[in-house]
C-alpha positions, 0 to 999 in steps of 0.5 A: 544516458541514465536509464530510465524506469518504467512502473507497471500495475494493474489499474482496478486496485493499483492506481493510487500506489502506482501515483504515490510510487511515480510521485516520490521517485520524481522527487529522488530522480526528476521526472524524466527517468520516471514513467507512468502510463496516463502522465507520461505516456505521448499520445498516440503511442504504445506502451511497448513502444516507449519501452523500446525506444530506451533498450540503449539507457538499460530499462528498468521495469517495477511491477507492482503486484497488488491483489488485483495483479495476478487475481483479477477475473474478468466477467467470464470469470476466468483470469485477466492474466490468461487472456492475450489482451489483458494490459499488464500481460502486454507490459509486462511482455514488452519489458521483457522483450526488452531486457528490462531489468524487471523487479516486482514489488510485494504490495499491501494484501499480497503474503508472499511471492508467487512460484512461478508454474503457477502462471502464464507466460510472461507472468512465470518471469516473475518467479525468476526475479527477485521480489520487494516489498512496497507497504503503506505503512512502512513506506518511507523505509521500502521507499529507502530500498528501492531507492538504494536498488535503483541507483546501484542499476544506473538510475542517476539522482536528481542533483541536489536530492538527498536520497533516504537512508535505508537499514540494510535489509535482504531482498525477498527470496525468489518467487520459487523459495518460501517466503516469509509473511510480510513483516511490520516494521515501524515506518512513515508516510511520505509527506509532500508537494508534489506534482501527481495529485492521487485519484480518490478523495475521502476517508477511511479507516481500518484492516483485516489478516490472520496469524499467531504469536501471543504477547507477554509484557511483565510477565502477564499475556497482553490483552487481546484487541478482539471485540467491537471499539468506538473511533473517532475519526478527525477532520482534516487538519484536525489536530483531534477527534473530537469533532470528528466521525464516529464510527463502529469497528470489530477487530478481530485478533489472533495472535498478532494479526488483525482483522478489522469491519466496520459498520456502514458510516454515514457520509451524506453530510459531512463535508470532506466527502463532498468532493467524492461524493459529488464525482461518484453521482456524476460518474454513476449516476447515483448517490454515495451515501455510505462508505465501510471501512476495511484494511490489513495489520498487525500488532507490535511491541516497539524494541521487539527487533529480534534483539537480546533476550533481555532487551527493554521492550516498549509500548504495543502497537498497531500497523495498519494498512487501511481501505475504504469501500462503497457499499456495492464492494469493489474498487475502494474509495480511497487508501492509506496506513495507521500507526497508532500505540496501544494503552496498557490496559487494552482499551485503548488505541490512539494514533494517526491515520494518513490518508494517501489521497488527502497527503495528510493525516488525521487523528484517531482515538479508539475505546473499548465498547464494554 
């Protein structure tokens, strides 16, 4: 029998990414080999029982290490991973006990691999594994690397499905060694008509981070993106941003890293938000009329790939992981990725925003305020 793949994640910030990953792995390997609890766990069964049933098929456990995976805190203020009843702790322990091949996946917002000495059991086991990346703004390439790993571990591709090509790349080091910050190579989000629908529906933009480096174009410093910007975000399916929402954002730039935050965005009369607003009203008993855009990302120069210094360099681009937050904070309402080209004078960014919940792109046009 082929190996079976289990996906473990913390629901507070990993559900959308786990769902997207399961959907795309289903496309490549088939649903019978990919296990996601909310879709595939039989009624009345437990994760430990299910993974134990697959011992003869060399189970594989993909651990989505999102910012909350290790850092989430319970109502008393302590770390959730220190509690015996922590769900992800139970899932990881079941994988360790079953002798599963464990692959930690470093997701957006996680800057480095943790040290085993800083983690309680069984999370210290993650420090002994080789890590991979799984980023919204480089999803296709990261998925291709992961798919190649899974094939090597015995997961059988679906008949007739062309596996994604992957550029050779070394995995992240073991967690106990110094890990480089997340890189930002050009990629595009997956397009799909696939079996799992993602949970959130809504719209979002923008970014966060802090870093290093000075860009030089034509013998002069490239203009910084720091300042106030007016962002036009197109309607879903529109070919321009002309009739979309206008969002005021502030961009902070240190070297090649960006931090962006928006002012409050009024969604009360926006038809694209009505389904989510109705869901929010039903679940929370209160109206959702405003949201705030947040996220993280970098500035990159096309062609700046560590090749010869004489190699031509292209235009600057932004590569961003994006999220949209409710007014009181907490779990994001939506996640996605934004890729855009920066005009030479640094006063305009034209790009496209991919939304995981919508599985669609929106045209985005950002112009610097005077």
